[in-house]
C-alpha positions, 0 to 999 in steps of 0.5 A: 669840695668842702671839708665836710664833703671830703670827710664824707668821701673819705669815710664812705668811698671804697677803700680800693678807690682811696688807695688808688687816689692816694698812690696817684697823688704820691706818684705825682709829687716828684721823682720815684723814691721812698725816703728814710732817715738814718738815725741814732736815738738818744733817750734824753729822759724817760720821765714824763708829766703825762701818763698815756695808757699805751706808753712804755717809754715813760717810767718813774725815777726809781727805775732809772739810774738818773733822771736824764742822760749825762752829756757824756752819755749823749755824746757817746751815743751820738758818736756811735751813730756817727760811726754807723753813718747816721746823720740824725740824732733824735732826742726822745723825751717825755713832756716836761718831767720837772712838773711832775717829779722832784727828782727831775727838778733837782737834777736839772738844778744841780746841773745848772738848768731850769727846765728840761727844754734848757737841757735839750738845747745844751745837748743839741748844741753838743751834738751839733758840734759833731762833724756829721750829725744833726740833732732833732728834739721830739716833744709834745707840748712846747711853749713859744719860749721853748721853740725859741730855745730849740731853733738855733741848735736844731734844724727840725723838731718832732711835735707829736702828735696832732691834736687828739680828740678832747674826749680821750682825756676823760676818765677811762680813755687813753689820755686820762691823766695827761693834761699835755694831750689837750687839743688846744695845748697841742695845737698851740705848740704846733702854731708856735713852731710855725711862727718860728718857721721851724720845720716839724714832724707831727702825726696821728696815732691810729687805734687808741679810741678815736674814730675815723672821722676824728682822724680825718679832722686831725689831718685837716687841722694839720693841713690848715696849719701848714697852709698858713705857716708852711712848716709841716714837713711830714705826718706820721700815721702810726698804728697803735700796738698794745703793749704788756704792762700798760692799761691798754694791753688788752685793747684791740688794734685797728683793723688793716683796712681801717689803718690803710684808710687812715694812710690814704686819707692822710695822703689825700688830705695833706698838700703834696709838699707834706710827706706821709710816713708809716713806721716799718718796724710796726708793719714788717709784714705789710710793707708793700701794702703801706706803699700801696696806700700812698706813703713816701717815707719810712721815718727813722731807721737806726742801725745802732739803737732800738726804737725806745718808744716801741722796744718790742719792734726791732728795726728792719734791716736797711738792706731789706728795705732797699729790696722792698722799695726797689722791687716796688719801683720807688728806690730807698733814698736816705734823707736828712732830718729836714726835707729837701724843700727846707734845705734849699730855703735861702732865708733859713740860714740856721737850718742850712748851715746845720745840714748843708754839710750832710746834703746832696744837691737835692737836699737829701743825704750824701750817699758816701764819705767820698768827695772830689779830690780826697784820697778815698777811692770812689765807691765804684768801678767800671763794672759798677759805675754807680756802686751797688744797685738793687735791681728793680723796674724803671718808669716808662717815662724815663725811657721816653726821655732817653729815646727822645735824646737818642734821636738828637732832640733837645730835652726840656729843663724838666726832662734833664732834671728828671734824669738827674733825679733818678736813683737805683735801677733808673739811674743805672738805666741813665748811665747805660744809655749814656754809655751807649751814646758814647759808643755810638758817637765816639767808639771805644777809644779813650783820648788824651792830650799831652799838655802842660798847665801854666798858671802864670799868677795866683793874684786875683782881684775877684773874691769867688767864694769857691776859689782856693787858688787865688791869693791876695793879702787877705787870702795868704796863708793857705797852701801857696803864696802869691806869685806872678811869673814873668814872660821869660819864665812862661816861655821857659816852661813852654819849652820844657813842655815841648821837650817832654812831648807836649802839643798844648800849653794851657794858660790861665791865672787870676785876674791880676790888678796890673794886667791889661790886654797887652799883658795877655797878648804878650803872654801868647807872643812869648809862648809862640816865639819860644815854641811856634808849633805849640798849641796855645789853649789860653784865657778864660772868658773873664780874662778875655773881658778884662783884656778887652776892657783895659784896651777899650776894645770890643770883645770880638776885636780883641779876640781877633788880635789874640788869634793873630798872635797865635791863640789857638783856643779858649778853655771854657772856664769861669762858667761855674754855673750858667744861671745868674741866681747862683752866680750872684751867690758864689761869684757876684763880681764875675761875668753874668751868664749872658756875658760869658756866653757872649765872649764864647760866642764871639770867640767862635765867630772869629774862628777860635774854638772853646772847650766848656765846663760846669762847676758843680757841688756847692749851692746849685741844684739840678734845675741849675745844671739843666739850665747850664747844659741847655745854654751850652747846647743852644750855643753849640747849635748856633756856632758849632765851636765847642768840641768838648765839655769837662764837668769839674766838681767843686773841691771842698777841702780849702774852698772858702765858702765850704770852710764855715759850712755855707755850702755843700761838700762838693758833689756826691759820687752819684752826682759826679757820675750822673753829671757826666752821663746826663751831659752825654745825653742832654748834649747828644748831637751837639757836643760829642766829647765828654771829659772826666777829670782824674785830678778831681775824681781820682784814677779809679773814679775816672775809670768808672766815669769812662763806663758812664758816657765819657770818652776823654781823660783830658791831659797829663797836666804837667804842673797842674796847680789850681786843683792842688791849691784847693786841696786835691790829693790826686797829684799834679801830673800823670804819665801816659802809662798811667792814663793807659792803665785807666783806659784798660781798667774800663776795657778801652784803648787809649789814643792821643789827640790834639787840643781840638780833638783830632787823633794824633799821629807822630808822623803827621804831627798835630794836624792829623 
């Protein structure tokens, strides 16, 4: 269809047909959700070189206490927003007021700035230095140099609006006296942002004298620009509202059908990757109608500051928006100043570093201040594992996926990603389905093992970006110093564990440069000589590989040797994410995905079972989680050697890659919980035990996870040190009574088990 044909159809087709088409296009874009940005608005200057006839934001120097906010005022507003949970600081300002007002020029010169854009950059840098707020400058006309000034300190920008008709700059029209509104200048600004690959917001204003055809033509111009440069993240379709005191105070607003047609046209014209937004504070009586017109975003909503451009229209309560969106079946989800596709783009480091600390795995906003290992309690309980959920309908497609999994069938990667992407009532349905499968498979007993961790060395030749445990000369100076236990010390710790009732010792350490296959063999022998009945759960696939290579042995032969010495099982650690795109970024010198799977497969084939893990919350995304779970499911279908998966989240406090802001701050609470639930569902019929880590989640978080598909609390972990080195504040050890309290909080019964998930009976010992 040509653009001419498209324009004609959008002008003449029945409105109901266009609305249905727009909804269908919107619904096919991805997960059912409606986004918004929690913002604080900073009116940097209300002076402007233009005199748009509908604007009440722009004013004159005589009406202001100063031409610009001071840096102190900017930071005060930003900090107020930060305290209210805002993650975006939106700078509102007029077009280059120094071109019109001497007061603006003088103020800038007095403070050491040549242009407004220079001061914008300075203030953006101040805000960017705050812990959790990303600056977003908005401007109309920006030069190539101005864009270059903004990019290092602003992950995105608003370049409002799309090229309006040139005739609106004529006498008597809305933009008369506003030279920056000329279409060629507006388009030049958008093109400059495109060349700089800066994500931008643009839009159209409906009802200031333009025709429907002109609106559609402006949307087509934006579409074509984005197809060339790929930097347009959203288009705002805003309805003009007459304001007292302006030259257009008596002008009529666009009719509702006309506005809805413009919204539908935007969704139909623009490519799917571009979001369509409408301001809720200007449309409080027709929010559902806007959703019916195909929008997927509400723009910025501030719990702190007014809409300085439309001060007469207060922001709606976010709780109200949650209820409206939940009832519509598209839950309200907070996003960042940049949309997810830009957060995930590897070649825009200046964007990612500004927002990754605020981001979840989908590139949306973190849902709480909680992070794994921190002292703050998880924002949930066994009664409400996900925390507060606003009721609403769920899509039929979700139940088809859940029914397929419940039947024991393997889900596709896309289906697993869809489960991870659920929000609101749909996420609650996933959690409930996972817990039903847990009840069906494992009953209401919560299992645990009495064990001791012996981390025999923290010296490691590898440089995994997430690890705070390993110590070399370059890493010394954190919580711990380098150490290397001798065999007598390892044996003594094993005896102490048995004296405290342990049936398992878990042995893992760094890849010490002097260790050989004989070293690992001697460690097993030392433990078994000291404690013949103690189960030895030891050595990651990486350690096994090192041992085999140093002896020149095949992996399977070396594993058989270790089994003969008394090795009982392997912990499925060093898996991180079983996807080489991610492994190349976080642990490039470790095993590849296939190498890791090969070691585990070899262990199973010689009769050594293994546990399994997935370490999440750094650079990976849900599609990588899905690939990891499918790899484990298929391996288990082949060998049957994996009785359990424990998903340990990244502990961000001391992780080297987190400290400079190169990755996320671990998973959010929703992600941590959903990882356990989706693992239960995706692995149903293959791996029956899902373990939650009280070290990473805290005891209250572990109790909530028990209501989301988990059946196991792991072990008491005497002397756990890897998580402690990473900054975990939940302690190194729990008592059996502590674990019993966790199980009781979830309404369940605690039962002791063996390492290999058989119930333990004191009279029969570990073989029960």
